[in-house]
N, C-alpha and C positions, 0 to 999 in steps of 0.2 A: 625372501624378504631381506635378509642380511646383505645379500649382494646388491639389492636395489638401494639399501641405505648407504652402502659404501659408494655406489655410483652417484647418488645424490650429493653426498659430501664432496666428492671429487669435482662435481660440476659447479656447486654453489660456493663452497668455502674458498675457492681459489679466486673468486671475483669474476665479473662479467666477461672481461676481455679474454682471460685465460679459459674460462668456461666455454666460450664460443670456439676458441681454438681447439680445445679438447673435443667439443661436440662435433666439430667438423670431421673428426676421424672416427666417430662412432656411427653405427648403423642408426638410421632414423627411428626404428622401432624401440631401440634402447633409450633414446632421449625421451620419447613419449612415455615410456614406462616410468621414468623418473617424474614426469609431469603428473601421471596418474597417482603416484605415491603421494605427492604433495597435495593433490586434490582430496585424496582419502583422509589425509591429516586435517584438512580444512573441514571436512564433514564431521570429524570427531571434535571439532571445536578448537583446533590449534590455530589461532589467529596469526601467530608468528609466521605461519606458512604462506600468508598472502603475498609478501614481497618475494618469497621464493617462487611462487606461481608466476608472478609477473616476469621474473628473470628467465624462468624456464620456458615461458611462452616466447620470449624474445629469442632464446637459444634455439628452440624448436623451429621458429620461423626462419632463422638464418640457415639452419640445417636443411630444411626442405627447399629453400630457394636454390641450394647448391646440389640438389639431388639429381642423379642421372637416371636415364631410362633403364639402364642395366640393373641398377639397384632395385628397381621395381619388379624385377624377376623374382625377388623374394617377396612372397605374399604378405609377410608380416609388415613390410614397409608400407604397402597400400593400406592395410588395416590401420596402421599407425597414423597415416595421413588423415583418414576419416575421423579417427578419434581426436586428433589434434584440431581438425576443423570444427568439430562439434563440441569442443572443450573451450571455446572462446578464441579460436585461431583467427588468422588474418584472411579474409576472403580473397584479397589480391594475390596472396601467396598460393592459395588453393587454385586459383585461376591459372597462374603461371605453371604450376606443377601439372595440372590436367592437360594444358596445351602442350607441354613438353613430353609427357609420358603417353598420352593418347590411349587411355584405357578403353576397352570395348565391352559391349553387352551390359550386364547388370552393373558392373563396376562403373561404366560410363554414366548410366542413369543415376546411380547412387551419388557419384561425384557432382554431376550437374544439379541434381536435386538439392544436395546439401549446400552447394554454392548459391543457388537461388534463395534458399532459406536464410543464409547468412547475409544476403543482400536485401532481405525484407520482401522478396518477391514470392509471397506465400502461395498464390494460385499456381504459379509456375512450379514451385517446389512440390506442391501437392500432386500435380499431374506427373511429374518425373518420378516421384517416390511411390505412386499409387500401387504398383504391382510388386513392390519389394516388401517381403514379410520380415519384420525384425527377428522373429523367432527362428527363421531359417538361416540367419547369418551367424557368424562367429559372435558369441555372447558379448565380447568386448565392443564390437561395433553395433550389434543389435540393440543393446541397452540404450546407447545414445540415439540410435535411429528411432526407437520407440518414443523416447522423450521428445525428439524433434517432431515426429508425426502427431503426437498428442498435442503439442503446442500449436501446430498449424490448424488443427480442427477444434481447438478449445472453445472458440466463440460460436462457431456454426454447428458443431456436433459435440456437445459436452459429454454425452454418454459414450461416444466413440473415443473421445479424448481420455476418459477415465480408463477405458480398456487398454489403451496404449501406455498410460502411466503405470498400470498394474504390470504390464509386460516389462517395462523398464525396471521396476522394483524387483521383479522375479529374476531378471538377468544380471542385476548388479547390486545385490544386497549389501548394505553397510557402506556404500560409496556415496560420493557427491551426486551421482545420478539418482540414487534412491531418495536422497534428501530433496532434490529438486522435484522429483515426481510426486512425493508426498505434498510438498508445498504447493505445487501447481494443481493438485487434485481438489483443494479446498474451494476455489471459485467455481469449479465445475459442479461440485456437490450443492453449492448455493443455487446455481442456475437450474439444476435438476430438482430442486426442492427436496433434498434428501438429508434432513437433519441428523438422522441416526448415523449414516455413513460419514457425514461431516465430522461428527464428534469422534468417531472411530479413527479417522485419519488424523484428526488433531491430537488425539492421545498418542498415537504411534509416533508422530513427529516430536511431541513434547518429551516422550520417554527416550528418544534416540538421537535427536539432532538439535536440541535446544541450544547447544553451544556453537552451532554453525554461525559463521559471519553473516549468513543470509537469513537469520532467524527473525530479523525485524520485518521482513516481508511476510513471514508466517504470521507474526503478531497482527499485522494489518488485516490479512485475510481471516484470521480467527475472530477478531473483533467484528468484522463486517458480517460474518456468519451468525454470531451471537445476536447481532442487531436484527438481521433478516429473519432469524428463527426465534425471536424474543418470546413468542407465545407458545413455542414448542420445545424449547430447551430451558429447563429449570435452573434455579440458582444452585441447587445441590450438585447438579452435573457440572456446572461451571467451576464451582469450588473444588470439585474432585480433580479436574485437570489442572487448574491453576496451582493447586497445592503441590504439584510435581515440580514447580519452578522455584528458582531462588527468590528470596524476598524482594530484591530489586526488580526482578522480572514480574513478580506477582503485582507489585504496586503499579508498574508500567501498564500491564494488561488491564487492571481495574480502572486506572485513570483513562485509558483510551476508551474503554467500554462506557465509562461514565459520560465522557464527552459526546460520543456518538449517540448514546441513548438519550441524552439531554436534548440534542439537536433534533432527533427524530420524535421527540415528545413521549418517549417511553419512560415516564416519570418513576415508576416503581423500579424498573431495571436500573435507571440512573442512580436512584437513592441507594439501592443495594450496592452497586459498584463503588460509589463514592464512600460509603461506609466501610467497605472492605479495604479500600485504599488507605483510609485513615487508620484502620486497625493494624494493617501491615506496618505502616510508618511508626505507630506507637510501639509495636513489638521490637522493632529494630532500633529504637531510640533515635530515629532520624527526625529532623524537623518536618512538620506537617507540610505537605505540598500544597501551595496555594490553589492549584487546579482542583484538588479534591474539595476545597471549601467552595470554590466557584461553582462547580458542577452540582454539589449538594444543594446549594442555594437555589440554583436554577431549577433543579428537580422539584423543589418544594414550593415554588412561588405560586401564590394565589392572591386574590384581591383581599382576603382576610389577613394574610400574614405578610403583606408587602412591606410593612414597616420593619419587621424583624429581618426580612431578607435584605433590605437596604442597610441595616446595621451590620449584618454579616458581611456584605460586600465591602463595607468600609474597612474591614480587617484585611482585605486582599490587597497586596501591593502590586499594582499593574506592571511595575518594572520587572517583576519576577515571572511574568507571563510571556508567552510567545506573541508575536504580532497578531496572529489569528485569534488567540485567546484574549488578547487585549480588546480586539474588536467585539468579541462575544461579551466580554465584561462590560464594556461601555453600553452596548445595546441592552444588556440585561438590566443595568442600572437605570437606563432611560425608561425601560418598560415599567420597572418597579416605581419609579418616580411618577409616571403617568397614573398608575393605580392610586397613588396617594393624592393626586391633584384633585381639588374640589370640582364637582360637576359644573359644566358651563351653565350660565344663567339663561332663563327662557328668552327666546328671541323677542325683541321689541321692534317698533317701527324702524325700518331702515331709512336713514337720511338720504342714501344714494340708491336709486332704483337699480343701479347696476351692481351694487355690492351684495354679496351673499349674506345670509343671516349667520349667527354664530353656529359653528359646527363643533362636534366633539373633538377632543384633542387627539384622538386616534381614529384612523380609518382602517381600510382593509389591510391585511398583512402584506409585507413586501413593498409597501409604498414608501415615499421619501422619508417619513419619520424614522424608521429603523435604520435607513442608510445614512440619514443625516447625523445619527448618533456617532458614527465612526468618522465623520468628515475631518475633525480636528487632528486625527492621528497623522504622524509624519510619514505616511506612505503615499508619495505623489501619484503612484499608479492607480490609487483609489478614485482619483478625480473623474476619469472617463466613465466610471461605472454608473454614475448618476448625473443627471443634468445639473448644471450650476444654478444655485438659487441665491438671492440676496439675503433671505432670511431662513436659514436652515432650522430644522426642528419643527415643533407643532405648528408654528405660525405658517409654515409653508402649506400645511394641509388645509388651513382655513381659507387661503386664497384659491385652493384647488376645488373647493366644494361649490357647486352651482346652486342657485336659488331653487327652493322646492325640494332639495335632497336631504334636509335635516333629519327627517324621520329615518330614512334608510341609513344615513351615516351614523345616526345614534345607535341603530340596531347593530351595525357592523362594529362600532366601538365597544358596545356592551359584550358582544361575542368575543372580541379580542381580549378584553379584560378577564373574562371567565374561562377562556380556553388556553391552557398552557401550551397545548400542541400547536395551535395557530401561531402563537407568539414565537415559539422556538423554530417553527418551520420558516417563518418570515426571516429570522436570523440566519437560518441555514441557507436560504436562497441568496441572501445578501453575501454570505461568505463564499458560496459557490461562484457567484458572479465576480467577486473580487479575485478568486483563485484563477478564473479564466483570464482576467486582465493581466495578472502577474505571470501567467504561464508563457514561456518564450515561444 
């Protein structure tokens, strides 16, 4: 370990140009060992190692581009090449080295399979790597290969993917490989409908790798699982795992959970998470996060307390919210306002035979009213999401109703007012459509 630390200092502290010059005189496997050391530091939460990793990847790339076929007579250098490639290396460099060194047999299949994976050619990678057992290789390579094979089949065969992730953890405990394996196991547990295993993996990650720079990806998967298993994972279990986190992380998790639960109509879970987020903020003497207020208001909204919800929402500063939460805020305020609006007067004789009778101010979820509520926001990409109208808002729904549909529209409007889930799912669809428009 001391030798590796000295090596790392010699390569990094001298600056990129000097490091590359020094690295050119070193065996490739020694350069890769330094890269692994930095990645292990990342796994333990040393964020300062991120720029070191970038520089070492550059250094390693330069070294492998200059590698000779004779150097590959040392088996350690081929092993190092595979580790580099599966550690975020450059596929073009791997292609150059494979063409120059021309490995045979299993080495060739491994190299071509990893290259295909790096290029996103997953079926080709799966075929090339199918007969290679990670447990039969050097643990240094086998751990990365297990992680790669698990990632390839994660969507099509989540059970098999979990098996590969377990192999990766077994072969490389305490490393960035294990961190990634635990993190990538969570979506597979959700797909396989295994809440107990999901919580076990989540606790292992929380106890060991919560300081990783990739922990935000864990947080996303953790919250998605809590939403998916909302009827099978209790609040006590959630509190137990979240209590292992730092206060700032606790608040972030509870806020994410409150938002996702709110949108999915899980009002009890949303109220729980919003309350916890506010409690954590009070304990740390931090200002209350406006998102907690917003989500708590949304979780409690009914036709009976709409006036109180409107008053609560008035306390939220939209400027303190993200663009997506501002859209959610405006849609929620519009829904509450509709609840307070007086019922439409009974239909009278229509002066124009072509004109429809008065319709309720709300119709089915995900129709123009919810979307029109976000139209004034300064996101030009929102425009293509909905057709342009001269009169946004409830008036647009009046012109959309056809004669003879008053009773059905009234029934739909009543259901919308009394069903929190329908209202929030309408907002969710609106936000998902907006996200699709914004996605490059």
